[in-house]
C-alpha positions as CSV (number, residue, x, y, z in Angstrom):
1,X,148.2,108.0,55.0
2,X,147.6,104.3,55.2
3,X,147.0,102.7,51.9
4,X,144.6,99.9,51.1
5,X,146.2,96.4,51.5
6,X,144.6,95.1,48.3
7,X,144.4,98.4,46.3
8,X,147.6,100.4,46.9
9,X,146.3,103.4,45.0
10,X,143.5,103.9,47.5
11,X,143.7,105.2,51.1
12,X,141.9,103.6,54.0
13,X,140.8,107.0,55.3
14,X,138.6,107.6,52.2
15,X,137.8,104.0,51.4
16,X,136.3,102.9,54.7
17,X,133.1,104.8,54.0
18,X,133.3,105.0,50.2
19,X,130.2,104.1,48.2
20,X,132.2,101.9,45.8
21,X,133.5,99.8,48.7
22,X,130.0,99.3,50.1
23,X,128.7,98.3,46.7
24,X,131.5,95.8,46.2
25,X,131.0,94.3,49.6
26,X,127.2,94.4,49.4
27,X,127.0,95.6,53.0
28,X,124.3,98.3,52.2
29,X,121.6,98.9,49.6
30,X,122.5,102.3,48.3
31,X,120.1,104.7,46.5
32,X,120.8,107.3,43.9
33,X,121.9,110.7,45.3
34,X,119.7,113.7,45.2
35,X,120.9,116.4,42.8
36,X,120.8,120.0,43.8
37,X,119.7,122.1,40.9
38,X,117.9,125.5,40.5
39,X,116.0,126.8,37.5
40,X,117.3,130.2,36.4
41,X,115.4,133.4,36.8
42,X,113.4,134.8,33.9
43,X,115.7,136.2,31.3
44,X,115.5,139.6,29.7
45,X,117.6,140.7,26.7
46,X,118.4,143.9,28.4
47,X,120.7,141.9,30.7
48,X,122.9,141.0,27.8
49,X,125.5,143.9,27.8
50,X,126.0,143.4,31.6
51,X,126.6,139.7,31.4
52,X,128.9,140.1,28.4
53,X,131.0,142.6,30.3
54,X,131.2,140.2,33.3
55,X,132.3,137.3,31.0
56,X,129.2,135.2,31.6
57,X,127.2,135.7,28.4
58,X,127.9,132.3,26.8
59,X,126.8,130.5,30.0
60,X,123.8,132.8,30.4
61,X,122.7,132.1,26.9
62,X,123.1,128.3,27.5
63,X,121.0,128.2,30.7
64,X,118.5,131.0,30.2
65,X,115.8,128.8,28.7
66,X,116.0,126.2,31.4
67,X,117.9,123.0,32.0
68,X,117.2,119.4,31.0
69,X,116.2,117.0,33.7
70,X,119.3,115.7,35.5
71,X,119.7,111.9,35.4
72,X,120.6,111.4,39.0
73,X,120.9,107.7,38.6
74,X,123.6,108.0,35.9
75,X,125.4,110.8,37.9
76,X,125.4,108.7,41.0
77,X,126.8,105.6,39.2
78,X,129.6,107.9,38.0
79,X,130.2,109.5,41.4
80,X,130.5,106.0,42.9
81,X,133.8,105.7,40.9
82,X,135.2,109.1,42.0
83,X,138.3,108.9,44.1
84,X,139.5,111.8,46.3
85,X,143.0,110.4,46.3
86,X,143.5,111.1,42.6
87,X,140.6,113.4,41.6
88,X,139.7,111.0,38.8
89,X,137.0,108.4,38.1
90,X,138.4,104.9,38.3
91,X,136.9,103.0,35.4
92,X,137.7,99.7,33.7
93,X,138.6,101.9,30.6
94,X,141.1,103.9,32.6
95,X,141.2,107.0,34.8
96,X,139.1,109.9,33.6
97,X,138.2,113.3,35.0
98,X,136.7,116.7,34.3
99,X,139.4,119.1,33.3
100,X,139.7,122.8,32.7
101,X,139.4,122.1,29.0
102,X,135.9,120.7,29.6
103,X,134.8,123.7,31.6
104,X,136.0,126.1,28.9
105,X,134.5,124.1,26.0
106,X,131.1,123.3,27.6
107,X,130.5,126.6,29.4
108,X,132.8,129.2,28.0
109,X,134.1,130.2,31.4
110,X,137.5,131.8,31.7
111,X,140.4,129.8,33.1
112,X,143.1,132.5,33.2
113,X,142.6,135.1,35.9
114,X,142.6,135.8,39.6
115,X,141.7,133.1,42.1
116,X,138.1,133.3,43.3
117,X,138.8,134.0,46.9
118,X,139.0,136.8,49.5
119,X,137.3,137.8,52.7
120,X,134.1,136.3,54.0
121,X,132.6,138.6,56.7
122,X,129.1,137.5,57.7
123,X,128.4,140.5,59.9
124,X,126.1,143.0,58.1
125,X,125.4,140.9,55.0
126,X,121.8,142.0,55.0
127,X,122.8,145.6,54.9
128,X,125.0,144.8,51.9
129,X,122.1,143.1,50.1
130,X,119.9,146.1,50.7
131,X,122.5,148.5,49.5
132,X,123.2,146.5,46.4
133,X,119.7,145.4,45.4
134,X,117.4,147.9,47.2
135,X,115.6,145.1,49.1
136,X,116.4,144.0,52.6
137,X,116.2,140.3,53.5
138,X,113.9,139.5,56.5
139,X,115.6,139.6,59.8
140,X,115.3,136.3,61.8
141,X,113.1,136.2,64.9
142,X,114.6,137.1,68.2
143,X,114.3,133.6,69.5
144,X,115.9,132.0,66.5
145,X,119.0,129.9,67.3
146,X,120.9,130.9,64.1
147,X,120.6,134.6,63.5
148,X,123.3,134.5,60.8
149,X,122.1,132.3,58.0
150,X,124.3,131.8,55.0
151,X,122.2,133.9,52.6
152,X,118.8,134.4,51.0
153,X,116.6,131.6,49.6
154,X,116.1,131.0,45.9
155,X,112.4,131.8,46.3
156,X,113.3,135.2,47.9
157,X,115.3,136.2,44.8
158,X,112.6,134.9,42.5
159,X,109.9,136.9,44.4
160,X,111.8,140.2,44.1
161,X,113.7,139.7,40.8
162,X,112.1,136.8,39.1
163,X,110.1,139.0,36.7
164,X,112.1,141.5,34.6
165,X,111.6,145.2,35.2
166,X,109.1,147.2,33.2
167,X,109.9,148.2,29.6
168,X,110.4,151.9,30.6
169,X,112.5,151.1,33.7
170,X,115.6,153.2,34.3
171,X,119.0,151.8,33.2
172,X,120.1,151.6,36.8
173,X,117.1,149.4,37.7
174,X,117.9,147.1,34.8
175,X,121.5,146.8,35.9
176,X,120.3,145.9,39.4
177,X,118.1,143.1,38.1
178,X,120.9,141.9,35.9
179,X,123.2,141.7,39.0
180,X,120.5,139.7,40.8
181,X,120.3,137.3,37.8
182,X,124.1,136.9,38.0
183,X,123.9,136.2,41.8
184,X,121.3,133.5,41.2
185,X,123.4,132.0,38.4
186,X,126.6,132.0,40.4
187,X,125.2,130.8,43.8
188,X,122.5,128.5,42.5
189,X,123.9,127.1,39.3
190,X,127.7,127.1,39.5
191,X,128.3,126.8,43.2
192,X,125.2,125.1,44.9
193,X,126.0,123.2,48.0
194,X,124.2,120.1,49.2
195,X,122.3,121.6,52.1
196,X,119.4,123.4,50.3
197,X,118.4,126.3,48.1
198,X,120.4,129.1,49.8
199,X,121.9,131.8,47.7
200,X,125.1,132.5,49.7
201,X,126.2,136.0,50.6
202,X,129.8,134.7,50.2
203,X,129.7,135.8,46.5
204,X,128.6,139.4,47.2
205,X,132.1,140.9,47.5
206,X,132.9,139.8,44.0
207,X,129.7,140.3,42.1
208,X,129.2,143.7,43.6
209,X,132.3,145.0,41.8
210,X,132.4,146.7,38.4
211,X,131.3,144.4,35.6
212,X,134.7,144.4,34.0
213,X,136.4,143.4,37.3
214,X,134.1,140.4,37.6
215,X,135.5,139.1,34.4
216,X,139.1,139.2,35.7
217,X,138.5,136.2,38.0
218,X,139.1,132.5,37.0
219,X,135.5,131.3,37.2
220,X,136.3,128.2,35.3
221,X,138.8,126.9,37.8
222,X,136.6,127.9,40.8
223,X,133.6,126.0,39.3
224,X,135.8,122.9,38.8
225,X,137.3,123.0,42.2
226,X,133.9,123.4,43.9
227,X,132.6,120.4,41.9
228,X,135.6,118.3,42.9
229,X,135.0,119.0,46.6
230,X,131.3,118.2,46.3
231,X,132.1,114.8,44.6
232,X,134.8,114.1,47.2
233,X,132.1,114.4,49.9
234,X,129.2,112.8,47.9
235,X,131.2,109.6,47.1
236,X,131.2,108.9,50.9
237,X,127.6,109.7,51.6
238,X,125.3,106.8,52.1
239,X,122.3,108.2,54.0
240,X,118.7,108.0,52.9
241,X,118.7,111.6,51.6
242,X,122.3,111.9,50.6
243,X,122.9,114.8,48.2
244,X,125.3,115.8,45.5
245,X,126.2,119.5,45.3
246,X,128.2,121.4,42.8
247,X,127.4,122.1,39.1
248,X,125.6,118.9,38.3
249,X,124.9,120.2,34.7
250,X,128.7,120.3,34.1
251,X,129.1,116.7,35.3
252,X,126.1,115.6,33.2
253,X,127.4,117.3,30.0
254,X,130.8,115.8,30.5
255,X,129.4,112.3,30.9
256,X,127.3,112.6,27.8
257,X,130.3,113.9,25.8
258,X,132.7,111.2,26.9
259,X,130.7,108.1,27.8
260,X,127.9,106.2,26.0
261,X,126.2,105.2,29.2
262,X,123.0,107.2,30.0
263,X,123.5,109.3,26.9
264,X,120.1,110.6,25.6
265,X,119.1,111.0,22.0
266,X,119.8,114.5,20.6
267,X,117.8,116.5,18.2
268,X,118.6,119.6,16.1
269,X,119.9,122.3,18.4
270,X,118.6,125.2,16.3
271,X,120.4,128.4,15.4
272,X,123.4,129.2,17.5
273,X,123.2,132.5,19.5
274,X,125.2,135.6,18.4
275,X,125.8,138.9,20.1
276,X,127.1,142.0,18.2
277,X,128.0,139.7,15.3
278,X,130.1,137.3,17.4
279,X,129.1,133.8,18.3
280,X,128.5,133.1,22.0
281,X,127.8,129.4,21.5
282,X,129.6,126.7,23.5
283,X,129.7,122.9,23.0
284,X,127.0,122.7,25.6
285,X,124.5,124.0,23.0
286,X,124.6,120.6,21.2
287,X,122.6,119.2,24.2
288,X,119.9,121.8,24.5
289,X,117.3,119.6,22.7
290,X,117.4,116.1,24.0
291,X,115.0,113.3,24.8
292,X,114.3,113.3,28.6
293,X,115.1,110.1,30.4
294,X,112.3,108.4,32.2
295,X,112.0,105.3,34.4
296,X,112.5,104.1,37.9
297,X,115.7,105.7,39.2
298,X,116.6,102.7,41.3
299,X,116.5,100.3,38.3
300,X,118.4,102.7,36.1
301,X,121.0,103.1,38.8
302,X,121.6,99.4,38.8
303,X,121.7,99.4,35.0
304,X,124.2,102.2,34.7
305,X,126.4,100.6,37.4
306,X,126.5,97.4,35.5
307,X,127.3,99.2,32.3
308,X,130.2,101.1,33.9
309,X,131.6,97.8,35.1
310,X,131.7,96.6,31.5
311,X,133.1,99.8,30.0
312,X,136.2,99.4,27.9
313,X,138.6,101.9,26.4
314,X,137.0,101.4,23.0
315,X,133.6,102.6,24.3
316,X,135.0,106.0,25.5
317,X,135.1,109.2,23.4
318,X,138.4,110.4,24.7
319,X,138.7,113.6,22.6
320,X,135.1,114.7,22.0
321,X,136.0,118.3,21.0
322,X,138.0,117.1,18.0
323,X,135.0,115.6,16.2
324,X,133.8,117.2,13.0
325,X,130.5,118.4,14.5
326,X,132.4,120.6,17.0
327,X,135.1,121.7,14.5
328,X,132.4,123.0,12.2
329,X,130.7,125.0,15.0
330,X,131.3,128.7,15.4
331,X,132.2,128.7,19.0
332,X,132.6,131.6,21.4
333,X,136.2,133.0,21.6
334,X,136.0,132.3,25.4
335,X,136.0,128.5,24.6
336,X,139.5,128.7,23.1
337,X,141.0,131.7,24.9
338,X,143.1,130.0,27.6
339,X,144.3,126.8,25.8
340,X,147.8,127.1,27.3
341,X,146.5,126.5,30.9
342,X,144.3,123.4,30.2
343,X,147.0,121.0,31.2
344,X,148.3,122.8,34.2
345,X,148.9,120.8,37.4
346,X,147.7,123.4,39.8
347,X,145.4,124.1,42.8
348,X,141.7,125.0,42.0
349,X,140.7,127.7,44.5
350,X,137.2,128.8,45.5
351,X,137.3,130.7,48.8
352,X,137.8,128.0,51.5
353,X,138.0,125.2,48.9
354,X,141.3,124.0,47.5
355,X,141.4,121.0,45.2
356,X,144.1,119.9,42.8
357,X,143.8,119.6,39.0
358,X,145.8,116.6,37.8
359,X,145.7,116.3,34.0
360,X,148.9,114.2,34.1
361,X,146.7,111.2,35.2
362,X,144.4,111.5,32.1
363,X,146.7,112.3,29.2
364,X,144.6,110.1,27.0
365,X,141.9,112.8,27.1
366,X,144.4,115.1,25.4
367,X,145.5,112.5,22.8
368,X,148.9,112.1,24.5
369,X,150.7,109.1,25.9
370,X,149.7,108.1,29.4
371,X,152.8,107.4,31.5
372,X,152.7,104.4,33.7
373,X,152.5,104.7,36.6
374,X,151.3,108.4,36.5
375,X,153.3,110.8,38.5
376,X,151.8,110.9,42.0
377,X,150.5,114.3,43.3
378,X,149.2,114.5,46.9
379,X,145.6,115.8,47.0
380,X,146.3,116.9,50.6
381,X,144.0,115.1,53.0
382,X,144.0,118.1,55.3
383,X,142.5,120.3,52.6
384,X,139.4,118.1,52.3
385,X,138.6,118.9,56.0
386,X,138.6,122.7,55.6
387,X,135.2,124.4,55.4
388,X,133.5,127.4,56.9
389,X,131.7,125.4,59.6
390,X,134.9,123.9,61.1
391,X,136.9,127.1,60.8
392,X,134.4,129.8,61.7
393,X,137.2,132.1,62.9
394,X,138.8,132.4,59.4
395,X,137.6,135.5,57.6
396,X,140.3,136.1,54.9
397,X,140.6,132.9,52.9
398,X,143.1,134.4,50.5
399,X,145.5,134.9,53.4
400,X,144.7,131.4,54.8
401,X,145.5,129.7,51.4
402,X,148.3,132.1,50.4
403,X,150.7,129.3,49.4
404,X,148.1,127.7,47.1
405,X,147.2,131.1,45.7
406,X,150.8,131.6,44.8
407,X,150.9,128.2,43.2
408,X,147.8,129.1,41.1
409,X,149.5,132.3,40.0
410,X,152.5,130.2,38.9
411,X,150.3,127.8,36.9
412,X,152.0,128.7,33.7
413,X,155.2,126.9,34.9
414,X,153.4,123.7,35.9
415,X,151.9,122.8,32.5
416,X,152.2,119.2,31.2
417,X,153.7,119.9,27.8
418,X,153.4,117.9,24.6
419,X,155.0,114.5,24.4
420,X,154.5,111.2,22.5
421,X,151.0,110.7,21.1
422,X,148.7,108.0,22.5
423,X,149.4,104.4,21.6
424,X,147.1,101.6,22.4
425,X,149.9,99.1,23.3
426,X,151.3,101.5,25.9
427,X,147.9,102.3,27.2
428,X,147.2,98.6,27.7
429,X,150.3,98.4,29.9
430,X,148.8,101.3,32.0
431,X,145.4,99.5,32.2
432,X,147.1,96.3,33.5
433,X,148.8,98.4,36.2
434,X,145.6,100.2,37.1
435,X,143.7,96.9,37.5
436,X,146.2,95.8,40.1
437,X,146.1,99.0,42.1
438,X,142.5,100.1,42.4
439,X,138.9,99.0,42.5
440,X,137.5,99.1,39.0
441,X,134.4,96.8,39.3
442,X,131.8,97.5,41.9
443,X,129.3,94.8,41.0
444,X,131.8,91.9,41.2
445,X,131.1,88.2,41.0
446,X,129.3,86.8,44.0
447,X,130.4,83.2,43.4
448,X,134.2,82.6,43.3
449,X,134.1,78.9,42.8
450,X,135.5,77.3,39.7
451,X,132.6,76.8,37.4
452,X,133.4,73.2,36.5
453,X,133.6,72.3,40.1
454,X,129.9,73.2,40.7
455,X,127.5,70.3,41.1
456,X,126.6,68.6,37.9
457,X,122.9,68.4,38.7
458,X,121.2,71.0,36.4
459,X,119.1,72.5,39.2
460,X,122.2,73.0,41.4
461,X,124.0,75.0,38.8
462,X,122.2,78.1,40.0
463,X,123.8,80.0,42.8
464,X,122.7,82.9,44.9
465,X,123.4,85.4,42.2
466,X,121.1,83.6,39.8
467,X,118.4,83.3,42.3
468,X,118.5,87.1,43.2
469,X,118.7,88.4,39.7
470,X,116.4,86.0,37.8
471,X,113.6,86.5,40.3
472,X,113.9,90.3,39.8
473,X,113.0,92.4,36.9
474,X,116.4,92.8,35.5
475,X,119.5,90.6,35.7
476,X,122.7,92.3,36.8
477,X,125.1,91.8,33.9
478,X,128.1,93.2,35.7
479,X,128.6,90.4,38.2
480,X,127.9,87.8,35.6
481,X,130.4,89.2,33.1
482,X,132.9,89.6,35.8
483,X,132.4,85.9,36.8
484,X,132.6,84.6,33.2
485,X,135.7,86.7,32.6
486,X,137.4,85.2,35.6
487,X,136.6,81.7,34.4
488,X,137.9,82.4,30.8
489,X,141.1,83.9,32.2
490,X,141.7,80.8,34.3
491,X,141.0,78.5,31.3
492,X,143.5,80.6,29.3
493,X,146.2,80.1,32.0
494,X,145.5,76.3,32.2
495,X,145.6,76.1,28.4
496,X,149.0,77.8,28.4
497,X,150.3,75.3,31.0
498,X,148.9,72.4,29.0
499,X,150.5,73.6,25.8
500,X,153.9,74.0,27.6
501,X,154.2,70.2,27.8
502,X,156.8,69.1,25.2
503,X,155.3,67.7,22.0
504,X,155.5,64.0,21.8
505,X,156.3,63.5,25.5
506,X,154.6,60.7,27.5
507,X,152.4,63.0,29.5
508,X,151.3,65.2,26.6
509,X,148.1,63.2,25.9
510,X,147.1,62.9,29.5
511,X,147.7,66.6,30.3
512,X,145.7,67.8,27.3
513,X,142.9,65.3,27.9
514,X,142.7,66.4,31.5
515,X,142.4,70.0,30.5
516,X,139.7,69.3,28.0
517,X,137.8,67.3,30.5
518,X,137.7,70.4,32.7
519,X,137.2,72.8,29.8
520,X,134.3,71.1,28.2
521,X,131.8,71.1,31.1
522,X,133.1,74.6,32.1
523,X,132.2,76.0,28.7
524,X,128.8,74.3,28.7
525,X,128.0,75.7,32.1
526,X,129.2,79.2,31.1
527,X,127.0,79.1,28.1
528,X,124.1,78.0,30.2
529,X,124.7,80.9,32.6
530,X,124.7,83.2,29.6
531,X,121.3,81.7,28.7
532,X,122.7,80.4,25.4
533,X,122.0,76.7,25.8
534,X,120.6,74.1,28.1
535,X,122.7,72.1,30.5
536,X,123.7,68.6,29.6
537,X,121.4,66.1,31.2
538,X,121.6,62.3,31.2
539,X,118.9,60.6,29.1
540,X,116.1,58.9,31.0
541,X,116.5,55.2,31.1
542,X,112.9,54.5,30.2
543,X,112.4,57.2,27.7
544,X,111.7,56.2,24.1
545,X,114.2,57.1,21.4
546,X,113.8,60.6,20.1
547,X,111.8,61.9,23.1
548,X,114.7,62.8,25.4
549,X,115.1,66.5,24.6
550,X,111.5,67.3,25.1
551,X,110.9,65.2,28.2
552,X,114.1,66.2,30.0
553,X,113.4,69.9,29.3
554,X,109.8,69.7,30.4
555,X,110.8,67.9,33.6
556,X,113.5,70.5,34.4
557,X,111.1,73.4,33.6
558,X,108.4,72.0,35.9
559,X,110.8,71.5,38.7
560,X,112.2,75.1,38.3
561,X,108.7,76.5,38.2
562,X,107.5,74.7,41.3
563,X,110.7,74.4,43.2
564,X,112.7,76.8,45.4
565,X,113.7,79.1,42.6
566,X,110.3,80.5,41.8
567,X,108.6,81.6,38.6
568,X,111.2,84.1,37.5
569,X,113.6,81.3,36.3
570,X,111.0,79.8,34.0
571,X,110.2,83.2,32.7
572,X,113.8,84.0,31.9
573,X,115.3,80.7,30.7
574,X,112.3,78.9,29.4
575,X,110.3,81.6,27.8
576,X,108.9,80.7,24.4
577,X,111.5,82.8,22.5
578,X,114.3,80.9,24.4
579,X,112.8,77.5,23.7
580,X,115.2,76.9,20.8
581,X,115.0,73.7,18.8
582,X,112.6,71.9,21.2
583,X,109.2,72.2,19.5
584,X,106.4,74.2,21.0
585,X,106.9,75.2,24.6
586,X,105.0,73.3,27.3
587,X,101.6,74.5,28.2
588,X,102.5,75.1,31.8
589,X,105.2,77.6,30.9
590,X,102.8,79.5,28.7
591,X,100.3,79.7,31.5
592,X,103.0,80.9,33.9
593,X,104.0,83.7,31.7
594,X,100.4,84.7,31.1
595,X,99.7,84.8,34.8
596,X,102.8,86.8,35.5
597,X,102.1,89.4,32.8
598,X,98.5,89.7,33.9
599,X,99.5,90.4,37.5
600,X,102.4,92.7,36.9
601,X,100.4,95.8,36.1
602,X,98.0,95.2,39.0
603,X,100.9,94.9,41.4
604,X,102.9,97.7,39.9
605,X,100.9,100.5,38.1
606,X,104.0,101.9,36.5
607,X,105.2,98.5,35.2
608,X,104.8,99.3,31.6
609,X,106.2,102.9,31.9
610,X,109.4,102.0,33.8
611,X,110.9,99.7,31.3
612,X,114.4,100.9,30.5
613,X,116.3,100.4,27.3
614,X,119.4,98.2,27.1
615,X,122.8,99.7,27.5
616,X,124.1,101.8,24.7
617,X,127.4,100.0,24.8
618,X,128.4,98.3,21.5
619,X,127.6,94.6,21.5
620,X,125.5,94.9,24.6
621,X,123.4,92.0,25.7
622,X,119.8,91.9,24.5
623,X,117.3,92.8,27.2
624,X,115.7,89.9,29.1
625,X,112.6,91.8,30.1
626,X,109.5,90.8,28.2
627,X,109.2,88.9,25.0
628,X,110.5,90.2,21.7
629,X,108.0,91.3,19.0
630,X,106.8,88.4,16.8
631,X,109.0,87.8,13.8
632,X,107.6,88.7,10.4
633,X,106.9,85.8,8.0
634,X,109.7,85.4,5.6
635,X,109.0,86.2,2.0
636,X,109.3,83.5,-0.6
637,X,112.7,83.4,-2.1
638,X,113.1,84.4,-5.7
639,X,115.3,81.8,-7.3
640,X,116.0,84.1,-10.3
641,X,119.5,85.3,-9.6
642,X,119.9,88.7,-11.2
643,X,123.1,89.7,-9.5
644,X,125.6,86.9,-9.9
645,X,125.0,86.5,-13.6
646,X,124.0,82.8,-13.3
647,X,120.9,83.3,-15.3
648,X,121.4,80.1,-17.3
649,X,121.9,77.9,-14.3
650,X,118.6,77.1,-12.6
651,X,118.9,76.1,-9.0
652,X,118.4,72.5,-7.9
653,X,115.0,72.0,-6.4
654,X,115.0,71.1,-2.8
655,X,113.3,67.9,-1.6
656,X,110.2,68.4,0.4
657,X,110.6,67.8,4.1
658,X,108.6,65.0,5.6
659,X,107.3,65.9,9.0
660,X,108.3,63.5,11.8
661,X,105.3,61.9,13.5
662,X,104.6,63.3,16.9
663,X,105.5,61.0,19.8
664,X,102.9,59.8,22.2
665,X,102.5,62.1,25.2
666,X,103.7,65.3,23.5
């Protein structure tokens, strides 16, 4: 494989069409992926003993009441960082991934067991469905091109088995409905593809077995392997209707547990479910009562992408299952049953899919020391190209992947055993290595010029980035913070060079003065870019003393409002709540804002409904959309100090402030 010349950890084969590369280069305007989800069939408590025997009862209890709305914008922003080379998300906070531990804790699916694979024979699959469920799928027309579809539709299952059987139904009928419910759960929830709503016949050879035999398979590893493959494909899809298959609910829960980005508000989850006196709750139950996310997906996609670019290791919840809330839960025994295999470096097998589980790259998620660089494990480029379409002649996938099946059976010998615990200093060394070997920021700085080298004219300080973002509804914080970070890093290097001059030498004063001459305007312009202060402008020659600040600001505002930059700049930089220390804002600015607000709802009916909240990252920037609520009038201070004990020391009265007469022309 040919590695990327700039990012050695990446491979050209995957990167040439990767969404992250296109976002960084700004060659295409990408939209959020469409998520394939299916609502479960109607539940009946008579299905409980059958699903318990099959090992799916905790998951069935989790999804039976319906699923929350998937946040496709947040999931897409995360998939943009997925790398098929390492099976990890490449984030500024470090590599992260969904592990076998997450599948067990969130869903209660078994890890230990037989690989989910075997023979896939399409011939006669309708006969098998009729034999198993008593209903025959409709045969295709004679003139149909494809007479062997991959299965029945979700609507077909809902039509025949969506309503539970009658109360006096025979036990065998109830078992048949329970098996149909399991088929819909497996094919539509755990293993959906990106093509549509088909419930594949591929699962029939396994789910038609005895209920106890179904429980002997490693459904947790198969679910994770299927999701890995779907993300490896989706991170390179850029079409108008590009989709994300796999268990999106698992990806969503994992993101909420580990990252603060896109995390909704949670409410009380209610009583945890029990069966025969034993809890069947999983950690996923903590998210069964949340506030649904609303808003324009495109705008939220940009917001989430910017937030991920600014993510640091301190923002991440690395070990969410060690928190007190989870420790106090009475979890299902299935959540903790296979702890010894959670850190196995092994293949994840699901019929034709083979993907590698590499926990050695994310040891911080287990509270252990991350080695630098991590041990490299080839994810096998040739495996990503294997599917049923390209290899229609293969019927027995267990025989096809015999070597990988044997490696899965030997997973106990490939565990990453305990070692040193995590240390921040060593992890920072790993982060420095990671930054030099992969792409961590997707919304990078547009302007690479040194900030103090930009023109000194205040109107020319703006670059293309400012023009694009400040005329839109929401500034992109990722490129701005990346740009400011580059400038601060360069100033730090120049400061080190300046301080390396011997003290008392002849050139010490000139070197330090030269650095400060570059540093001072650079800091001022960075502060101006961050909307913290106005640029430094020369006073007007004919302006009276004391009127410079107002007149210069008014002139600059008028030029920005009527010039090439448009109204959005005056709205963002010169809005009344940003007009600090300059008296009342000019009347023309107030009228501009009033016109803009009056026209916004007319031009966009959903303007007021699509406002998104700022990032949930700590110390996040305040939103720049709209004006803040008016401040409350401060209460008069009580000069009687009852806390410090200075009751006998009255405070000195302050002199009254004499207002400055207003200048002519204000």
